[in-house]
C-alpha positions as a Python dict, from the first residue, in 0.01 Angstrom:
ca = {
    (1, 'X'): (0, 0, 0),
    (2, 'X'): (-250, -200, 210),
    (3, 'X'): (-165, -437, 478),
    (4, 'X'): (-241, -747, 252),
    (5, 'X'): (-21, -619, -3),
    (6, 'X'): (254, -584, 255),
    (7, 'X'): (204, -902, 380),
    (8, 'X'): (220, -1047, 21),
    (9, 'X'): (554, -864, -41),
    (10, 'X'): (673, -987, 305),
    (11, 'X'): (632, -1370, 187),
    (12, 'X'): (769, -1299, -164),
    (13, 'X'): (1076, -1127, -67),
    (14, 'X'): (962, -826, -208),
    (15, 'X'): (1053, -456, -107),
    (16, 'X'): (790, -176, -191),
    (17, 'X'): (936, 136, -372),
    (18, 'X'): (683, 442, -351),
    (19, 'X'): (700, 640, -683),
    (20, 'X'): (491, 914, -542),
    (21, 'X'): (582, 1285, -579),
    (22, 'X'): (457, 1374, -263),
    (23, 'X'): (536, 1102, -36),
    (24, 'X'): (890, 1194, -22),
    (25, 'X'): (803, 1494, 202),
    (26, 'X'): (835, 1447, 584),
    (27, 'X'): (522, 1542, 757),
    (28, 'X'): (304, 1482, 465),
    (29, 'X'): (142, 1173, 595),
    (30, 'X'): (-235, 1178, 607),
    (31, 'X'): (-295, 1364, 276),
    (32, 'X'): (-58, 1137, 74),
    (33, 'X'): (-198, 793, 251),
    (34, 'X'): (150, 702, 348),
    (35, 'X'): (189, 333, 470),
    (36, 'X'): (127, 298, 852),
    (37, 'X'): (393, 171, 1076),
    (38, 'X'): (227, -168, 1074),
    (39, 'X'): (274, -190, 703),
    (40, 'X'): (611, -82, 722),
    (41, 'X'): (701, -362, 994),
    (42, 'X'): (556, -618, 753),
    (43, 'X'): (782, -499, 453),
    (44, 'X'): (1032, -245, 384),
    (45, 'X'): (926, 48, 181),
    (46, 'X'): (1165, 294, 18),
    (47, 'X'): (1153, 655, -132),
    (48, 'X'): (921, 769, 173),
    (49, 'X'): (1014, 1067, 398),
    (50, 'X'): (1342, 1171, 210),
    (51, 'X'): (1342, 1554, 253),
    (52, 'X'): (1135, 1827, 463),
    (53, 'X'): (836, 1990, 300),
    (54, 'X'): (958, 2320, 291),
    (55, 'X'): (1247, 2189, 45),
    (56, 'X'): (1211, 2149, -334),
    (57, 'X'): (1260, 1790, -446),
    (58, 'X'): (1304, 1759, -821),
    (59, 'X'): (1245, 1446, -1045),
    (60, 'X'): (1635, 1425, -1117),
    (61, 'X'): (1678, 1400, -743),
    (62, 'X'): (1417, 1120, -718),
    (63, 'X'): (1606, 953, -1014),
    (64, 'X'): (1933, 958, -808),
    (65, 'X'): (1784, 846, -497),
    (66, 'X'): (1576, 581, -672),
    (67, 'X'): (1888, 432, -814),
    (68, 'X'): (2065, 388, -477),
    (69, 'X'): (1770, 232, -323),
    (70, 'X'): (1744, -46, -615),
    (71, 'X'): (2114, -113, -588),
    (72, 'X'): (2063, -166, -197),
    (73, 'X'): (1771, -380, -269),
    (74, 'X'): (1965, -578, -494),
    (75, 'X'): (2238, -635, -281),
    (76, 'X'): (2030, -779, -21),
    (77, 'X'): (1873, -1018, -298),
    (78, 'X'): (1529, -903, -272),
    (79, 'X'): (1313, -789, -534),
    (80, 'X'): (1212, -414, -584),
    (81, 'X'): (832, -362, -643),
    (82, 'X'): (760, -11, -751),
    (83, 'X'): (415, 118, -643),
    (84, 'X'): (228, 453, -691),
    (85, 'X'): (97, 667, -978),
    (86, 'X'): (325, 956, -1021),
    (87, 'X'): (355, 908, -1406),
    (88, 'X'): (651, 1121, -1471),
    (89, 'X'): (842, 998, -1179),
    (90, 'X'): (762, 608, -1297),
    (91, 'X'): (898, 701, -1648),
    (92, 'X'): (1201, 873, -1528),
    (93, 'X'): (1318, 562, -1342),
    (94, 'X'): (1192, 288, -1576),
    (95, 'X'): (1328, 419, -1870),
    (96, 'X'): (1590, 623, -1735),
    (97, 'X'): (1491, 960, -1907),
    (98, 'X'): (1755, 1227, -1940),
    (99, 'X'): (1643, 1500, -1700),
    (100, 'X'): (1746, 1853, -1758),
    (101, 'X'): (1877, 2059, -1468),
    (102, 'X'): (1683, 2327, -1278),
    (103, 'X'): (1730, 2710, -1305),
    (104, 'X'): (1499, 2838, -990),
    (105, 'X'): (1552, 3210, -1071),
    (106, 'X'): (1439, 3173, -1439),
    (107, 'X'): (1149, 2946, -1360),
    (108, 'X'): (1039, 3219, -1083),
    (109, 'X'): (1042, 3503, -1349),
    (110, 'X'): (855, 3304, -1612),
    (111, 'X'): (619, 3180, -1352),
    (112, 'X'): (527, 3549, -1270),
    (113, 'X'): (519, 3653, -1632),
    (114, 'X'): (260, 3376, -1678),
    (115, 'X'): (57, 3490, -1383),
    (116, 'X'): (45, 3829, -1560),
    (117, 'X'): (11, 3759, -1908),
    (118, 'X'): (-122, 3388, -1936),
    (119, 'X'): (49, 3076, -2054),
    (120, 'X'): (-63, 3134, -2428),
    (121, 'X'): (188, 3411, -2465),
    (122, 'X'): (455, 3174, -2333),
    (123, 'X'): (344, 2907, -2551),
    (124, 'X'): (394, 3116, -2857),
    (125, 'X'): (722, 3195, -2748),
    (126, 'X'): (816, 2824, -2702),
    (127, 'X'): (685, 2764, -3043),
    (128, 'X'): (939, 2976, -3187),
    (129, 'X'): (1242, 2854, -2993),
    (130, 'X'): (1113, 2471, -2962),
    (131, 'X'): (851, 2382, -3203),
    (132, 'X'): (861, 2012, -3121),
    (133, 'X'): (823, 2050, -2755),
    (134, 'X'): (540, 2314, -2813),
    (135, 'X'): (350, 2067, -3000),
    (136, 'X'): (367, 1810, -2733),
    (137, 'X'): (167, 2034, -2486),
    (138, 'X'): (-135, 2230, -2429),
    (139, 'X'): (-103, 2601, -2464),
    (140, 'X'): (-284, 2646, -2118),
    (141, 'X'): (-50, 2407, -1923),
    (142, 'X'): (143, 2633, -1752),
    (143, 'X'): (368, 2405, -1534),
    (144, 'X'): (506, 2244, -1867),
    (145, 'X'): (538, 2563, -2055),
    (146, 'X'): (733, 2710, -1801),
    (147, 'X'): (944, 2413, -1743),
    (148, 'X'): (1047, 2385, -2119),
    (149, 'X'): (1124, 2747, -2155),
    (150, 'X'): (1340, 2716, -1834),
    (151, 'X'): (1542, 2460, -1950),
    (152, 'X'): (1590, 2631, -2322),
    (153, 'X'): (1709, 2955, -2139),
    (154, 'X'): (1900, 2784, -1858),
    (155, 'X'): (2078, 2506, -2068),
    (156, 'X'): (2085, 2677, -2423),
    (157, 'X'): (1938, 2360, -2526),
    (158, 'X'): (1597, 2257, -2669),
    (159, 'X'): (1381, 2111, -2432),
    (160, 'X'): (1280, 1820, -2679),
    (161, 'X'): (1648, 1734, -2732),
    (162, 'X'): (1671, 1560, -2373),
    (163, 'X'): (1631, 1202, -2476),
    (164, 'X'): (1307, 1048, -2619),
    (165, 'X'): (1076, 1233, -2393),
    (166, 'X'): (742, 1054, -2226),
    (167, 'X'): (590, 1001, -2571),
    (168, 'X'): (814, 720, -2669),
    (169, 'X'): (822, 402, -2531),
    (170, 'X'): (1106, 188, -2552),
    (171, 'X'): (1147, -161, -2449),
    (172, 'X'): (1195, -185, -2061),
    (173, 'X'): (1307, -438, -1828),
    (174, 'X'): (1054, -364, -1592),
    (175, 'X'): (700, -506, -1627),
    (176, 'X'): (397, -263, -1545),
    (177, 'X'): (57, -351, -1416),
    (178, 'X'): (-241, -97, -1365),
    (179, 'X'): (-576, -125, -1200),
    (180, 'X'): (-886, -15, -1358),
    (181, 'X'): (-1191, 72, -1162),
    (182, 'X'): (-1528, 189, -1277),
    (183, 'X'): (-1558, 558, -1295),
    (184, 'X'): (-1857, 575, -1060),
    (185, 'X'): (-1694, 327, -800),
    (186, 'X'): (-1371, 509, -821),
    (187, 'X'): (-1561, 837, -749),
    (188, 'X'): (-1737, 709, -427),
    (189, 'X'): (-1391, 561, -335),
    (190, 'X'): (-1213, 896, -360),
    (191, 'X'): (-1498, 1073, -178),
    (192, 'X'): (-1497, 819, 105),
    (193, 'X'): (-1101, 845, 123),
    (194, 'X'): (-1107, 1219, 136),
    (195, 'X'): (-1357, 1238, 402),
    (196, 'X'): (-1169, 978, 630),
    (197, 'X'): (-827, 1183, 564),
    (198, 'X'): (-992, 1492, 735),
    (199, 'X'): (-1150, 1293, 1022),
    (200, 'X'): (-753, 1145, 1071),
    (201, 'X'): (-649, 1497, 1096),
    (202, 'X'): (-560, 1660, 759),
    (203, 'X'): (-635, 2002, 863),
    (204, 'X'): (-423, 1988, 1165),
    (205, 'X'): (-142, 1822, 951),
    (206, 'X'): (-148, 2114, 681),
    (207, 'X'): (-163, 2376, 975),
    (208, 'X'): (161, 2245, 1146),
    (209, 'X'): (306, 2227, 784),
    (210, 'X'): (248, 2598, 713),
    (211, 'X'): (396, 2690, 1040),
    (212, 'X'): (725, 2536, 936),
    (213, 'X'): (717, 2625, 590),
    (214, 'X'): (620, 2442, 252),
    (215, 'X'): (774, 2441, -91),
    (216, 'X'): (585, 2569, -366),
    (217, 'X'): (557, 2191, -507),
    (218, 'X'): (426, 2091, -177),
    (219, 'X'): (192, 2343, -149),
    (220, 'X'): (26, 2260, -475),
    (221, 'X'): (-32, 1881, -372),
    (222, 'X'): (-381, 1753, -381),
    (223, 'X'): (-553, 1801, -64),
    (224, 'X'): (-306, 2006, 72),
    (225, 'X'): (-385, 2310, -174),
    (226, 'X'): (-734, 2319, -86),
    (227, 'X'): (-698, 2296, 281),
    (228, 'X'): (-446, 2590, 278),
    (229, 'X'): (-715, 2788, 92),
    (230, 'X'): (-927, 2719, 392),
    (231, 'X'): (-696, 2778, 654),
    (232, 'X'): (-628, 3123, 495),
    (233, 'X'): (-970, 3203, 506),
    (234, 'X'): (-1066, 3208, 126),
    (235, 'X'): (-1324, 2887, 159),
    (236, 'X'): (-1514, 2718, 439),
    (237, 'X'): (-1403, 2351, 534),
    (238, 'X'): (-1694, 2187, 340),
    (239, 'X'): (-1619, 2363, 22),
    (240, 'X'): (-1256, 2271, 62),
    (241, 'X'): (-1347, 1909, 97),
    (242, 'X'): (-1562, 1897, -219),
    (243, 'X'): (-1305, 2053, -425),
    (244, 'X'): (-1046, 1798, -307),
    (245, 'X'): (-1286, 1521, -412),
    (246, 'X'): (-1361, 1697, -763),
    (247, 'X'): (-985, 1756, -808),
    (248, 'X'): (-884, 1399, -702),
    (249, 'X'): (-1135, 1258, -946),
    (250, 'X'): (-1004, 1482, -1211),
    (251, 'X'): (-647, 1394, -1157),
    (252, 'X'): (-757, 1024, -1137),
    (253, 'X'): (-902, 1044, -1490),
    (254, 'X'): (-579, 1199, -1633),
    (255, 'X'): (-365, 952, -1458),
    (256, 'X'): (-552, 668, -1631),
    (257, 'X'): (-503, 839, -1972),
    (258, 'X'): (-134, 909, -1903),
    (259, 'X'): (-97, 537, -1841),
    (260, 'X'): (-343, 403, -2098),
    (261, 'X'): (-107, 581, -2360),
    (262, 'X'): (175, 326, -2242),
    (263, 'X'): (155, 0, -2462),
    (264, 'X'): (398, -183, -2210),
    (265, 'X'): (108, -154, -1916),
    (266, 'X'): (-118, -473, -1854),
    (267, 'X'): (-464, -372, -1700),
    (268, 'X'): (-656, -543, -1464),
    (269, 'X'): (-1025, -445, -1410),
    (270, 'X'): (-1139, -441, -1049),
    (271, 'X'): (-1486, -405, -911),
    (272, 'X'): (-1468, -485, -540),
    (273, 'X'): (-1158, -589, -417),
    (274, 'X'): (-813, -591, -578),
    (275, 'X'): (-647, -811, -325),
    (276, 'X'): (-904, -1102, -383),
    (277, 'X'): (-981, -1002, -741),
    (278, 'X'): (-651, -943, -909),
    (279, 'X'): (-360, -993, -701),
    (280, 'X'): (-293, -1371, -750),
    (281, 'X'): (-308, -1312, -1134),
    (282, 'X'): (-88, -1011, -1102),
    (283, 'X'): (155, -1231, -907),
    (284, 'X'): (134, -1513, -1144),
    (285, 'X'): (217, -1261, -1428),
    (286, 'X'): (507, -1131, -1272),
    (287, 'X'): (668, -1461, -1118),
}
């Protein structure tokens, strides 16, 4: 959410809606690259700083908050522009996915079992209970397997029965665009950004958050997880920074693959400056 994008949004009567799973947490500012006060003064930003970092915030809660925000924007006669890259959260609001409830006690028990026995054993259990859901995820993806079993056990319904799922792409009223960088350029940009975050106080930010408490979800956020490992004495700062760069690059690749599966997304290749290179074309397409 650069200043240039905010200025463009102001002129076009647009309000920005963050679709970022971690910007919802108060105090997680540097590591999530939240918009600055100057950017927020130029154009309204939404879905930021909704809860404390020690709280759990689910996809269903995000979906409900999003509906309220978009309704409010519409009443002002403005246009919501969704920005950010948390794929599941975007699908949840664009396609109004049927989101199952949560059962924290069941999830905690399953997570402990996964740590003891590995995710493969849980995946085999899921295959026997909901083969369709099991076929949609890798046997090593602990988070998704645990979530599916949590829903099956907690709701008494098959996890695959909740709506069309993320593997289907119905017609949507939201037009979607994505930027694609050369991989080498992207790696360099990520490395520069991570180092800039550290220089801007990421370590102090994480230290302060640890003092007040972090939810399990917040602790796993890119950058925060690695700095926590450093502050707990498990790795030195240099190693933590390198891990953030590597894991962020890996995430960027997964993120691109996620959105490439969606045939509704229009891609724009960027070489140096997205504002100068593609912003006018995107604005023209969305007008």
